[in-house]
N, CA, C, O and the ligand as a Tripos MOL2 file, in Angstrom:
@<TRIPOS>MOLECULE
protein
  289   287    73     0     0
PROTEIN
NO_CHARGES

@<TRIPOS>ATOM
      1 N           0.8400   -1.1850    0.0000 N.3       1 MET1
      2 CA          0.0000    0.0000    0.0000 C.3       1 MET1
      3 C           0.8870    1.2510    0.0000 C.2       1 MET1
      4 O           1.9230    1.2920    0.6640 O.2       1 MET1
      5 N           0.4670    2.2530   -0.7460 N.am      2 ARG2
      6 CA          1.2430    3.4810   -0.8270 C.3       2 ARG2
      7 C           0.3460    4.6740   -0.6030 C.2       2 ARG2
      8 O          -0.8560    4.6340   -0.8640 O.2       2 ARG2
      9 N           0.9530    5.7280   -0.1150 N.am      3 MET3
     10 CA          0.2560    6.9960   -0.0170 C.3       3 MET3
     11 C           0.8490    7.9140   -1.0680 C.2       3 MET3
     12 O           2.0660    7.9770   -1.2390 O.2       3 MET3
     13 N          -0.0140    8.6200   -1.7660 N.am      4 VAL4
     14 CA          0.4310    9.5290   -2.8160 C.3       4 VAL4
     15 C          -0.0180   10.9230   -2.4420 C.2       4 VAL4
     16 O          -1.1890   11.1420   -2.1320 O.2       4 VAL4
     17 N           0.9060   11.8650   -2.4680 N.am      5 THR5
     18 CA          0.5010   13.2400   -2.2320 C.3       5 THR5
     19 C           0.0870   13.8610   -3.5570 C.2       5 THR5
     20 O           0.6800   13.5790   -4.5980 O.2       5 THR5
     21 N          -0.9160   14.6920   -3.5090 N.am      6 GLY6
     22 CA         -1.3770   15.3650   -4.7190 C.3       6 GLY6
     23 C          -1.4640   16.8550   -4.4750 C.2       6 GLY6
     24 O          -1.5210   17.3170   -3.3360 O.2       6 GLY6
     25 N          -1.4710   17.5860   -5.5530 N.am      7 ILE7
     26 CA         -1.5840   19.0390   -5.4780 C.3       7 ILE7
     27 C          -2.8140   19.4210   -6.2860 C.2       7 ILE7
     28 O          -2.9880   18.9710   -7.4180 O.2       7 ILE7
     29 N          -3.6620   20.2510   -5.6980 N.am      8 LEU8
     30 CA         -4.9430   20.5620   -6.3320 C.3       8 LEU8
     31 C          -4.7780   21.1150   -7.7400 C.2       8 LEU8
     32 O          -5.4640   20.6700   -8.6600 O.2       8 LEU8
     33 N          -3.8830   22.0730   -7.9230 N.am      9 THR9
     34 CA         -3.7220   22.6670   -9.2590 C.3       9 THR9
     35 C          -3.2050   21.6160  -10.2450 C.2       9 THR9
     36 O          -3.5610   21.6280  -11.4230 O.2       9 THR9
     37 N          -2.3570   20.7020   -9.7430 N.am     10 ASP10
     38 CA         -1.8310   19.6330  -10.5810 C.3      10 ASP10
     39 C          -2.9590   18.6740  -10.9650 C.2      10 ASP10
     40 O          -3.0300   18.1960  -12.0960 O.2      10 ASP10
     41 N          -3.8390   18.4060   -9.9970 N.am     11 PHE11
     42 CA         -4.9940   17.5350  -10.2560 C.3      11 PHE11
     43 C          -5.9230   18.1630  -11.2890 C.2      11 PHE11
     44 O          -6.4110   17.4810  -12.1910 O.2      11 PHE11
     45 N          -6.1620   19.4490  -11.1560 N.am     12 GLN12
     46 CA         -7.0330   20.1380  -12.1140 C.3      12 GLN12
     47 C          -6.4300   20.0930  -13.5200 C.2      12 GLN12
     48 O          -7.1370   19.8860  -14.5060 O.2      12 GLN12
     49 N          -5.1120   20.2920  -13.5920 N.am     13 ALA13
     50 CA         -4.4320   20.2370  -14.8870 C.3      13 ALA13
     51 C          -4.5180   18.8220  -15.4710 C.2      13 ALA13
     52 O          -4.6980   18.6450  -16.6750 O.2      13 ALA13
     53 N          -4.3850   17.8160  -14.5900 N.am     14 TYR14
     54 CA         -4.4820   16.4250  -15.0300 C.3      14 TYR14
     55 C          -5.8720   16.1520  -15.6050 C.2      14 TYR14
     56 O          -6.0050   15.5490  -16.6690 O.2      14 TYR14
     57 N          -6.9100   16.6030  -14.8860 N.am     15 ALA15
     58 CA         -8.2900   16.3690  -15.3250 C.3      15 ALA15
     59 C          -8.5340   17.0300  -16.6750 C.2      15 ALA15
     60 O          -9.1760   16.4580  -17.5560 O.2      15 ALA15
     61 N          -8.0100   18.2470  -16.8220 N.am     16 GLN16
     62 CA         -8.2000   18.9760  -18.0820 C.3      16 GLN16
     63 C          -7.4600   18.2720  -19.2230 C.2      16 GLN16
     64 O          -7.9860   18.1220  -20.3250 O.2      16 GLN16
     65 N          -6.2190   17.8420  -18.9280 N.am     17 ARG17
     66 CA         -5.3730   17.1980  -19.9340 C.3      17 ARG17
     67 C          -5.9930   15.8970  -20.4320 C.2      17 ARG17
     68 O          -5.9140   15.5680  -21.6150 O.2      17 ARG17
     69 N          -6.6170   15.1560  -19.4970 N.am     18 THR18
     70 CA         -7.1760   13.8510  -19.8490 C.3      18 THR18
     71 C          -8.6470   13.9420  -20.2180 C.2      18 THR18
     72 O          -9.2680   12.9420  -20.5770 O.2      18 THR18
     73 N          -9.2120   15.1640  -20.1280 N.am     19 GLY19
     74 CA        -10.6170   15.3330  -20.4460 C.3      19 GLY19
     75 C         -11.5290   14.6290  -19.4450 C.2      19 GLY19
     76 O         -12.6210   14.1850  -19.7990 O.2      19 GLY19
     77 N         -11.0780   14.5300  -18.1940 N.am     20 SER20
     78 CA        -11.8440   13.8340  -17.1610 C.3      20 SER20
     79 C         -12.5780   14.8280  -16.2700 C.2      20 SER20
     80 O         -12.2100   15.9990  -16.1830 O.2      20 SER20
     81 N         -13.6160   14.3380  -15.6150 N.am     21 ASP21
     82 CA        -14.3930   15.1440  -14.6840 C.3      21 ASP21
     83 C         -13.6950   15.1330  -13.3240 C.2      21 ASP21
     84 O         -13.5970   14.0780  -12.6990 O.2      21 ASP21
     85 N         -13.2050   16.2890  -12.8520 N.am     22 PRO22
     86 CA        -12.4840   16.3090  -11.5740 C.3      22 PRO22
     87 C         -13.3670   15.9130  -10.3760 C.2      22 PRO22
     88 O         -12.8440   15.5580   -9.3200 O.2      22 PRO22
     89 N         -14.6850   15.9710  -10.5310 N.am     23 ALA23
     90 CA        -15.5790   15.5860   -9.4360 C.3      23 ALA23
     91 C         -15.7870   14.0770   -9.3720 C.2      23 ALA23
     92 O         -16.3310   13.5570   -8.3980 O.2      23 ALA23
     93 N         -15.3490   13.3780  -10.4180 N.am     24 ASN24
     94 CA        -15.5380   11.9360  -10.4830 C.3      24 ASN24
     95 C         -14.4650   11.2230   -9.6630 C.2      24 ASN24
     96 O         -13.2780   11.5230   -9.7910 O.2      24 ASN24
     97 N         -14.8890   10.2750   -8.8180 N.am     25 GLN25
     98 CA        -13.9500    9.5460   -7.9670 C.3      25 GLN25
     99 C         -12.9140    8.7990   -8.8020 C.2      25 GLN25
    100 O         -11.7540    8.6820   -8.4060 O.2      25 GLN25
    101 N         -13.3370    8.2980   -9.9560 N.am     26 LYS26
    102 CA        -12.4350    7.5450  -10.8340 C.3      26 LYS26
    103 C         -11.2710    8.4280  -11.3040 C.2      26 LYS26
    104 O         -10.1460    7.9560  -11.4660 O.2      26 LYS26
    105 N         -11.5600    9.7090  -11.5190 N.am     27 THR27
    106 CA        -10.5060   10.6430  -11.9360 C.3      27 THR27
    107 C          -9.4620   10.7730  -10.8310 C.2      27 THR27
    108 O          -8.2650   10.8340  -11.1090 O.2      27 THR27
    109 N          -9.9180   10.8150   -9.5700 N.am     28 ARG28
    110 CA         -8.9740   10.9080   -8.4490 C.3      28 ARG28
    111 C          -8.1140    9.6500   -8.3650 C.2      28 ARG28
    112 O          -6.9130    9.7240   -8.1080 O.2      28 ARG28
    113 N          -8.7430    8.4950   -8.5850 N.am     29 GLN29
    114 CA         -7.9800    7.2350   -8.5670 C.3      29 GLN29
    115 C          -6.9300    7.2220   -9.6750 C.2      29 GLN29
    116 O          -5.7680    6.8870   -9.4410 O.2      29 GLN29
    117 N          -7.3530    7.5920  -10.8820 N.am     30 ASN30
    118 CA         -6.4280    7.6050  -12.0130 C.3      30 ASN30
    119 C          -5.3030    8.6020  -11.7780 C.2      30 ASN30
    120 O          -4.1450    8.3340  -12.1000 O.2      30 ASN30
    121 N          -5.6520    9.7530  -11.2160 N.am     31 TYR31
    122 CA         -4.6460   10.7660  -10.9200 C.3      31 TYR31
    123 C          -3.6220   10.2090   -9.9290 C.2      31 TYR31
    124 O          -2.4190   10.3990  -10.1090 O.2      31 TYR31
    125 N          -4.0900    9.5280   -8.8910 N.am     32 GLY32
    126 CA         -3.1890    8.9280   -7.9020 C.3      32 GLY32
    127 C          -2.2570    7.9260   -8.5400 C.2      32 GLY32
    128 O          -1.0630    7.9000   -8.2410 O.2      32 GLY32
    129 N          -2.8000    7.0980   -9.4240 N.am     33 GLU33
    130 CA         -1.9740    6.0980  -10.1030 C.3      33 GLU33
    131 C          -0.9690    6.7620  -11.0360 C.2      33 GLU33
    132 O           0.1930    6.3600  -11.0990 O.2      33 GLU33
    133 N          -1.4250    7.7790  -11.7580 N.am     34 TRP34
    134 CA         -0.5220    8.4940  -12.6570 C.3      34 TRP34
    135 C           0.5860    9.1670  -11.8540 C.2      34 TRP34
    136 O           1.7570    9.1190  -12.2320 O.2      34 TRP34
    137 N           0.2040    9.7940  -10.7400 N.am     35 ARG35
    138 CA          1.1730   10.5400   -9.9310 C.3      35 ARG35
    139 C           2.2030    9.5940   -9.2930 C.2      35 ARG35
    140 O           3.3780    9.9390   -9.1750 O.2      35 ARG35
    141 N           1.7600    8.4170   -8.8910 N.am     36 ALA36
    142 CA          2.6740    7.4380   -8.3030 C.3      36 ALA36
    143 C           3.7230    7.0110   -9.3250 C.2      36 ALA36
    144 O           4.8620    6.7050   -8.9700 O.2      36 ALA36
    145 N           3.3250    6.9930  -10.6040 N.am     37 THR37
    146 CA          4.2560    6.6150  -11.6700 C.3      37 THR37
    147 C           5.1310    7.8020  -12.0720 C.2      37 THR37
    148 O           6.3380    7.6620  -12.2690 O.2      37 THR37
    149 N           4.5030    8.9680  -12.1880 N.am     38 ALA38
    150 CA          5.2270   10.1450  -12.6640 C.3      38 ALA38
    151 C           6.1150   10.7480  -11.5770 C.2      38 ALA38
    152 O           7.1510   11.3420  -11.8780 O.2      38 ALA38
    153 N           5.7120   10.5970  -10.3180 N.am     39 HIS39
    154 CA          6.4650   11.1860   -9.2070 C.3      39 HIS39
    155 C           6.6540   10.1670   -8.0910 C.2      39 HIS39
    156 O           6.1330   10.3470   -6.9900 O.2      39 HIS39
    157 N           7.4040    9.0870   -8.3720 N.am     40 PRO40
    158 CA          7.5560    8.0450   -7.3410 C.3      40 PRO40
    159 C           8.2260    8.5680   -6.0720 C.2      40 PRO40
    160 O           8.0770    7.9760   -5.0040 O.2      40 PRO40
    161 N           8.9710    9.6850   -6.1850 N.am     41 ASP41
    162 CA          9.6150   10.2630   -5.0030 C.3      41 ASP41
    163 C           8.5900   10.8660   -4.0590 C.2      41 ASP41
    164 O           8.9090   11.1550   -2.9060 O.2      41 ASP41
    165 N           7.3620   11.0620   -4.5280 N.am     42 GLN42
    166 CA          6.3470   11.6690   -3.6670 C.3      42 GLN42
    167 C           5.3240   10.6440   -3.1770 C.2      42 GLN42
    168 O           4.2220   10.9990   -2.7580 O.2      42 GLN42
    169 N           5.7040    9.3790   -3.2380 N.am     43 THR43
    170 CA          4.8390    8.3570   -2.6800 C.3      43 THR43
    171 C           5.5090    7.7860   -1.4420 C.2      43 THR43
    172 O           6.7360    7.7480   -1.3530 O.2      43 THR43
    173 N           4.7100    7.3490   -0.5010 N.am     44 LEU44
    174 CA          5.2150    6.7750    0.7420 C.3      44 LEU44
    175 C           4.6470    5.3770    0.8900 C.2      44 LEU44
    176 O           3.4830    5.1230    0.5840 O.2      44 LEU44
    177 N           5.4860    4.4840    1.3620 N.am     45 LEU45
    178 CA          4.9780    3.1500    1.6780 C.3      45 LEU45
    179 C           4.1050    3.2520    2.9200 C.2      45 LEU45
    180 O           4.3630    4.0700    3.8040 O.2      45 LEU45
    181 N           3.0910    2.4330    2.9830 N.am     46 TRP46
    182 CA          2.2450    2.4050    4.1650 C.3      46 TRP46
    183 C           2.1930    0.9870    4.7060 C.2      46 TRP46
    184 O           1.9550    0.0720    3.9180 O.2      46 TRP46
    185 N           2.3980    0.7380    5.9940 N.am     47 PRO47
    186 CA          2.8140    1.7570    6.9620 C.3      47 PRO47
    187 C           4.2770    2.0990    6.7960 C.2      47 PRO47
    188 O           5.0200    1.3180    6.2010 O.2      47 PRO47
    189 N           4.7220    3.2480    7.3050 N.am     48 PRO48
    190 CA          6.1280    3.6170    7.2250 C.3      48 PRO48
    191 C           6.9760    2.6470    8.0490 C.2      48 PRO48
    192 O           6.4630    1.9720    8.9420 O.2      48 PRO48
    193 N           8.2580    2.5810    7.7500 N.am     49 ALA49
    194 CA          9.1710    1.7960    8.5780 C.3      49 ALA49
    195 C           9.1320    2.3880    9.9870 C.2      49 ALA49
    196 O           9.0310    3.6030   10.1590 O.2      49 ALA49
    197 N           9.2150    1.5020   11.0060 N.am     50 ARG50
    198 CA          9.0800    2.0000   12.3860 C.3      50 ARG50
    199 C          10.1280    3.0580   12.7200 C.2      50 ARG50
    200 O           9.8590    3.9980   13.4660 O.2      50 ARG50
    201 N          11.3210    2.8930   12.1600 N.am     51 ASN51
    202 CA         12.3850    3.8590   12.4350 C.3      51 ASN51
    203 C          12.4600    4.9490   11.3610 C.2      51 ASN51
    204 O          13.3330    5.8160   11.4010 O.2      51 ASN51
    205 N          11.5400    4.8910   10.4120 N.am     52 GLY52
    206 CA         11.5390    5.8710    9.3230 C.3      52 GLY52
    207 C          10.7670    7.1150    9.7260 C.2      52 GLY52
    208 O          10.0980    7.1300   10.7590 O.2      52 GLY52
    209 N          10.8590    8.1520    8.9150 N.am     53 PRO53
    210 CA         10.1320    9.3880    9.2070 C.3      53 PRO53
    211 C           8.6260    9.1700    9.1260 C.2      53 PRO53
    212 O           8.1320    8.4650    8.2470 O.2      53 PRO53
    213 N           7.9220    9.7780   10.0410 N.am     54 CYS54
    214 CA          6.4660    9.6040   10.0820 C.3      54 CYS54
    215 C           5.8280   10.2540    8.8570 C.2      54 CYS54
    216 O           6.3090   11.2770    8.3680 O.2      54 CYS54
    217 N           4.7480    9.6590    8.3660 N.am     55 TRP55
    218 CA          4.0630   10.1550    7.1710 C.3      55 TRP55
    219 C           3.4150   11.5120    7.3980 C.2      55 TRP55
    220 O           3.1290   12.2300    6.4400 O.2      55 TRP55
    221 N           3.1770   11.8750    8.6770 N.am     56 CYS56
    222 CA          2.4500   13.1230    8.9350 C.3      56 CYS56
    223 C           3.3580   14.3390    8.8570 C.2      56 CYS56
    224 O           2.9170   15.4650    9.0880 O.2      56 CYS56
    225 N           4.6420   14.1090    8.5250 N.am     57 ASP57
    226 CA          5.5800   15.2070    8.3090 C.3      57 ASP57
    227 C           5.9480   15.9250    9.6010 C.2      57 ASP57
    228 O           6.3240   17.0960    9.5720 O.2      57 ASP57
    229 N           5.8420   15.2300   10.7410 N.am     58 SER58
    230 CA          6.1850   15.8430   12.0250 C.3      58 SER58
    231 C           7.6950   15.9330   12.2070 C.2      58 SER58
    232 O           8.1910   16.6970   13.0350 O.2      58 SER58
    233 N           8.4290   15.1250   11.4070 N.am     59 GLY59
    234 CA          9.8710   15.0860   11.5440 C.3      59 GLY59
    235 C          10.3260   14.0600   12.5720 C.2      59 GLY59
    236 O          11.5270   13.8600   12.7570 O.2      59 GLY59
    237 N           9.3770   13.4070   13.2460 N.am     60 ARG60
    238 CA          9.7130   12.3800   14.2240 C.3      60 ARG60
    239 C           9.6600   11.0070   13.5700 C.2      60 ARG60
    240 O           9.0990   10.8420   12.4860 O.2      60 ARG60
    241 N          10.2600   10.0120   14.2520 N.am     61 GLU61
    242 CA         10.1690    8.6470   13.7590 C.3      61 GLU61
    243 C           8.7230    8.1640   13.9000 C.2      61 GLU61
    244 O           8.0000    8.5470   14.8200 O.2      61 GLU61
    245 N           8.3360    7.3140   12.9590 N.am     62 TYR62
    246 CA          6.9620    6.8010   12.9690 C.3      62 TYR62
    247 C           6.6110    6.1570   14.3030 C.2      62 TYR62
    248 O           5.5170    6.3660   14.8260 O.2      62 TYR62
    249 N           7.5560    5.3560   14.8690 N.am     63 LYS63
    250 CA          7.2550    4.6340   16.1140 C.3      63 LYS63
    251 C           7.0770    5.5800   17.2980 C.2      63 LYS63
    252 O           6.4670    5.2160   18.3030 O.2      63 LYS63
    253 N           7.6140    6.8030   17.1760 N.am     64 LYS64
    254 CA          7.4900    7.7800   18.2670 C.3      64 LYS64
    255 C           6.4020    8.8010   17.9800 C.2      64 LYS64
    256 O           6.2130    9.7530   18.7370 O.2      64 LYS64
    257 N           5.6860    8.5930   16.8730 N.am     65 CYS65
    258 CA          4.6580    9.5680   16.4870 C.3      65 CYS65
    259 C           3.3430    8.8180   16.2890 C.2      65 CYS65
    260 O           2.7980    8.2580   17.2390 O.2      65 CYS65
    261 N           2.8360    8.8050   15.0640 N.am     66 CYS66
    262 CA          1.5440    8.1780   14.7920 C.3      66 CYS66
    263 C           1.5900    6.6590   14.9330 C.2      66 CYS66
    264 O           0.5430    6.0160   15.0080 O.2      66 CYS66
    265 N           2.7840    6.0780   14.9710 N.am     67 GLY67
    266 CA          2.9090    4.6390   15.1390 C.3      67 GLY67
    267 C           2.7340    4.1960   16.5800 C.2      67 GLY67
    268 O           2.7460    2.9990   16.8680 O.2      67 GLY67
    269 N           2.5750    5.1370   17.4740 N.am     68 THR68
    270 CA          2.3850    4.8190   18.8800 C.3      68 THR68
    271 C           0.9020    4.8930   19.2090 C.2      68 THR68
    272 O           0.2860    5.9460   19.0420 O.2      68 THR68
    273 N           0.3140    3.7820   19.6770 N.am     69 PRO69
    274 CA         -1.0980    3.8490   20.0600 C.3      69 PRO69
    275 C          -1.2990    4.8660   21.1850 C.2      69 PRO69
    276 O          -0.4290    5.0300   22.0400 O.2      69 PRO69
    277 N          -2.4270    5.5340   21.1800 N.am     70 ALA70
    278 CA         -2.7170    6.5190   22.2250 C.3      70 ALA70
    279 C          -2.7120    5.8450   23.5920 C.2      70 ALA70
    280 O          -3.2360    4.7430   23.7560 O.2      70 ALA70
    281 N          -2.1260    6.5060   24.5510 N.am     71 LYS71
    282 CA         -2.1150    5.9790   25.9240 C.3      71 LYS71
    283 C          -3.3320    6.5190   26.6470 C.2      71 LYS71
    284 O          -3.5800    7.7250   26.6600 O.2      71 LYS71
    285 N          -4.0880    5.6130   27.2500 N.am     72 ASN72
    286 CA         -5.2970    6.0520   27.9580 C.3      72 ASN72
    287 C          -5.0720    6.0600   29.4720 C.2      72 ASN72
    288 O          -5.9790    6.4030   30.2290 O.2      72 ASN72
    289 ZN          3.0010   11.2240   12.8570 Zn       73 ZN73
@<TRIPOS>BOND
     1     1     2 1
     2     2     3 1
     3     3     4 2
     4     3     5 am
     5     5     6 1
     6     6     7 1
     7     7     8 2
     8     7     9 am
     9     9    10 1
    10    10    11 1
    11    11    12 2
    12    11    13 am
    13    13    14 1
    14    14    15 1
    15    15    16 2
    16    15    17 am
    17    17    18 1
    18    18    19 1
    19    19    20 2
    20    19    21 am
    21    21    22 1
    22    22    23 1
    23    23    24 2
    24    23    25 am
    25    25    26 1
    26    26    27 1
    27    27    28 2
    28    27    29 am
    29    29    30 1
    30    30    31 1
    31    31    32 2
    32    31    33 am
    33    33    34 1
    34    34    35 1
    35    35    36 2
    36    35    37 am
    37    37    38 1
    38    38    39 1
    39    39    40 2
    40    39    41 am
    41    41    42 1
    42    42    43 1
    43    43    44 2
    44    43    45 am
    45    45    46 1
    46    46    47 1
    47    47    48 2
    48    47    49 am
    49    49    50 1
    50    50    51 1
    51    51    52 2
    52    51    53 am
    53    53    54 1
    54    54    55 1
    55    55    56 2
    56    55    57 am
    57    57    58 1
    58    58    59 1
    59    59    60 2
    60    59    61 am
    61    61    62 1
    62    62    63 1
    63    63    64 2
    64    63    65 am
    65    65    66 1
    66    66    67 1
    67    67    68 2
    68    67    69 am
    69    69    70 1
    70    70    71 1
    71    71    72 2
    72    71    73 am
    73    73    74 1
    74    74    75 1
    75    75    76 2
    76    75    77 am
    77    77    78 1
    78    78    79 1
    79    79    80 2
    80    79    81 am
    81    81    82 1
    82    82    83 1
    83    83    84 2
    84    83    85 am
    85    85    86 1
    86    86    87 1
    87    87    88 2
    88    87    89 am
    89    89    90 1
    90    90    91 1
    91    91    92 2
    92    91    93 am
    93    93    94 1
    94    94    95 1
    95    95    96 2
    96    95    97 am
    97    97    98 1
    98    98    99 1
    99    99   100 2
   100    99   101 am
   101   101   102 1
   102   102   103 1
   103   103   104 2
   104   103   105 am
   105   105   106 1
   106   106   107 1
   107   107   108 2
   108   107   109 am
   109   109   110 1
   110   110   111 1
   111   111   112 2
   112   111   113 am
   113   113   114 1
   114   114   115 1
   115   115   116 2
   116   115   117 am
   117   117   118 1
   118   118   119 1
   119   119   120 2
   120   119   121 am
   121   121   122 1
   122   122   123 1
   123   123   124 2
   124   123   125 am
   125   125   126 1
   126   126   127 1
   127   127   128 2
   128   127   129 am
   129   129   130 1
   130   130   131 1
   131   131   132 2
   132   131   133 am
   133   133   134 1
   134   134   135 1
   135   135   136 2
   136   135   137 am
   137   137   138 1
   138   138   139 1
   139   139   140 2
   140   139   141 am
   141   141   142 1
   142   142   143 1
   143   143   144 2
   144   143   145 am
   145   145   146 1
   146   146   147 1
   147   147   148 2
   148   147   149 am
   149   149   150 1
   150   150   151 1
   151   151   152 2
   152   151   153 am
   153   153   154 1
   154   154   155 1
   155   155   156 2
   156   155   157 am
   157   157   158 1
   158   158   159 1
   159   159   160 2
   160   159   161 am
   161   161   162 1
   162   162   163 1
   163   163   164 2
   164   163   165 am
   165   165   166 1
   166   166   167 1
   167   167   168 2
   168   167   169 am
   169   169   170 1
   170   170   171 1
   171   171   172 2
   172   171   173 am
   173   173   174 1
   174   174   175 1
   175   175   176 2
   176   175   177 am
   177   177   178 1
   178   178   179 1
   179   179   180 2
   180   179   181 am
   181   181   182 1
   182   182   183 1
   183   183   184 2
   184   183   185 am
   185   185   186 1
   186   186   187 1
   187   187   188 2
   188   187   189 am
   189   189   190 1
   190   190   191 1
   191   191   192 2
   192   191   193 am
   193   193   194 1
   194   194   195 1
   195   195   196 2
   196   195   197 am
   197   197   198 1
   198   198   199 1
   199   199   200 2
   200   199   201 am
   201   201   202 1
   202   202   203 1
   203   203   204 2
   204   203   205 am
   205   205   206 1
   206   206   207 1
   207   207   208 2
   208   207   209 am
   209   209   210 1
   210   210   211 1
   211   211   212 2
   212   211   213 am
   213   213   214 1
   214   214   215 1
   215   215   216 2
   216   215   217 am
   217   217   218 1
   218   218   219 1
   219   219   220 2
   220   219   221 am
   221   221   222 1
   222   222   223 1
   223   223   224 2
   224   223   225 am
   225   225   226 1
   226   226   227 1
   227   227   228 2
   228   227   229 am
   229   229   230 1
   230   230   231 1
   231   231   232 2
   232   231   233 am
   233   233   234 1
   234   234   235 1
   235   235   236 2
   236   235   237 am
   237   237   238 1
   238   238   239 1
   239   239   240 2
   240   239   241 am
   241   241   242 1
   242   242   243 1
   243   243   244 2
   244   243   245 am
   245   245   246 1
   246   246   247 1
   247   247   248 2
   248   247   249 am
   249   249   250 1
   250   250   251 1
   251   251   252 2
   252   251   253 am
   253   253   254 1
   254   254   255 1
   255   255   256 2
   256   255   257 am
   257   257   258 1
   258   258   259 1
   259   259   260 2
   260   259   261 am
   261   261   262 1
   262   262   263 1
   263   263   264 2
   264   263   265 am
   265   265   266 1
   266   266   267 1
   267   267   268 2
   268   267   269 am
   269   269   270 1
   270   270   271 1
   271   271   272 2
   272   271   273 am
   273   273   274 1
   274   274   275 1
   275   275   276 2
   276   275   277 am
   277   277   278 1
   278   278   279 1
   279   279   280 2
   280   279   281 am
   281   281   282 1
   282   282   283 1
   283   283   284 2
   284   283   285 am
   285   285   286 1
   286   286   287 1
   287   287   288 2
@<TRIPOS>SUBSTRUCTURE
     1 MET1         2 RESIDUE 1 A MET
     2 ARG2         6 RESIDUE 1 A ARG
     3 MET3        10 RESIDUE 1 A MET
     4 VAL4        14 RESIDUE 1 A VAL
     5 THR5        18 RESIDUE 1 A THR
     6 GLY6        22 RESIDUE 1 A GLY
     7 ILE7        26 RESIDUE 1 A ILE
     8 LEU8        30 RESIDUE 1 A LEU
     9 THR9        34 RESIDUE 1 A THR
    10 ASP10       38 RESIDUE 1 A ASP
    11 PHE11       42 RESIDUE 1 A PHE
    12 GLN12       46 RESIDUE 1 A GLN
    13 ALA13       50 RESIDUE 1 A ALA
    14 TYR14       54 RESIDUE 1 A TYR
    15 ALA15       58 RESIDUE 1 A ALA
    16 GLN16       62 RESIDUE 1 A GLN
    17 ARG17       66 RESIDUE 1 A ARG
    18 THR18       70 RESIDUE 1 A THR
    19 GLY19       74 RESIDUE 1 A GLY
    20 SER20       78 RESIDUE 1 A SER
    21 ASP21       82 RESIDUE 1 A ASP
    22 PRO22       86 RESIDUE 1 A PRO
    23 ALA23       90 RESIDUE 1 A ALA
    24 ASN24       94 RESIDUE 1 A ASN
    25 GLN25       98 RESIDUE 1 A GLN
    26 LYS26      102 RESIDUE 1 A LYS
    27 THR27      106 RESIDUE 1 A THR
    28 ARG28      110 RESIDUE 1 A ARG
    29 GLN29      114 RESIDUE 1 A GLN
    30 ASN30      118 RESIDUE 1 A ASN
    31 TYR31      122 RESIDUE 1 A TYR
    32 GLY32      126 RESIDUE 1 A GLY
    33 GLU33      130 RESIDUE 1 A GLU
    34 TRP34      134 RESIDUE 1 A TRP
    35 ARG35      138 RESIDUE 1 A ARG
    36 ALA36      142 RESIDUE 1 A ALA
    37 THR37      146 RESIDUE 1 A THR
    38 ALA38      150 RESIDUE 1 A ALA
    39 HIS39      154 RESIDUE 1 A HIS
    40 PRO40      158 RESIDUE 1 A PRO
    41 ASP41      162 RESIDUE 1 A ASP
    42 GLN42      166 RESIDUE 1 A GLN
    43 THR43      170 RESIDUE 1 A THR
    44 LEU44      174 RESIDUE 1 A LEU
    45 LEU45      178 RESIDUE 1 A LEU
    46 TRP46      182 RESIDUE 1 A TRP
    47 PRO47      186 RESIDUE 1 A PRO
    48 PRO48      190 RESIDUE 1 A PRO
    49 ALA49      194 RESIDUE 1 A ALA
    50 ARG50      198 RESIDUE 1 A ARG
    51 ASN51      202 RESIDUE 1 A ASN
    52 GLY52      206 RESIDUE 1 A GLY
    53 PRO53      210 RESIDUE 1 A PRO
    54 CYS54      214 RESIDUE 1 A CYS
    55 TRP55      218 RESIDUE 1 A TRP
    56 CYS56      222 RESIDUE 1 A CYS
    57 ASP57      226 RESIDUE 1 A ASP
    58 SER58      230 RESIDUE 1 A SER
    59 GLY59      234 RESIDUE 1 A GLY
    60 ARG60      238 RESIDUE 1 A ARG
    61 GLU61      242 RESIDUE 1 A GLU
    62 TYR62      246 RESIDUE 1 A TYR
    63 LYS63      250 RESIDUE 1 A LYS
    64 LYS64      254 RESIDUE 1 A LYS
    65 CYS65      258 RESIDUE 1 A CYS
    66 CYS66      262 RESIDUE 1 A CYS
    67 GLY67      266 RESIDUE 1 A GLY
    68 THR68      270 RESIDUE 1 A THR
    69 PRO69      274 RESIDUE 1 A PRO
    70 ALA70      278 RESIDUE 1 A ALA
    71 LYS71      282 RESIDUE 1 A LYS
    72 ASN72      286 RESIDUE 1 A ASN
    73 ZN73       289 GROUP 0 **** ****
């Protein structure tokens, strides 16, 4: 599983270029797949490696951030 970051203006340009409806869920899926291929550096494996940087961009390790279950 991968997470793909997208940019709204880039998505709009993609929809226009492909003649797709930006409101259509299928367009978002296709955009994600295209972006994962065109910009593999902007995709993240899910879940992140425990010692790797957290996906939320906090700058902390995943295991010390979102990878830690909430303590009650
Ligand atoms: Zn996090």
